N, C-alpha and C positions, 0 to 999 in steps of 0.2 A: 618674122611673124608680121602679118598684116591684119588690120582690123577687120573683124567679120562683117562690118557695115561697108567695107570698101567694095566698089563696083567700077565698072568702066564708064559709067554714066556722069562722072564728076562728083562733086561734093567734098566733104573734108575727111581726110584719113591720116593716119599715122602708121609708120612702120617702126618696128623694134627689133634690133639685132642683140639679142640676150646672149652675150658671151660671158665669160667668167668676170671680168672687170675691165673696162667699164661697160654699162649697157648703152648702146647707141640708139638715139631716137631722132626721127626725121619726119617731115611733112611730105607724104608720098606725092602730093599734087604740086610741090614746089621743088623740082629737081635741081634747080640752080642754087638752092640753100643747102649748106652742108649740115650733117647731122650733129646733135650736140651729145656730149658724153655725160652720163649720170653713174655714180658709183652704185654698185649692185645693192648695197645695203640701203641706200637712200631709195632706189628703185622699188625694192621689196617693201619698205615702209609706205611708199606712195600707193602701191597696189593694195596693201592692207587697208590703208585709209579709204580708198575709193570703193572698195569691196564691202564695206560695212553697210548695214541696211539703214 
């Protein structure tokens, strides 16, 4: 999944590979850096936190 703000014009973006466990997250503009792994429960909690009004 790629950020909806992602474009070919540069900027900051992230990609998420939401598998069962773990969820992999990486900076799509820095291909030399490896993705980091987050447990799916932690990722769900993070999404719930950032989605709050």
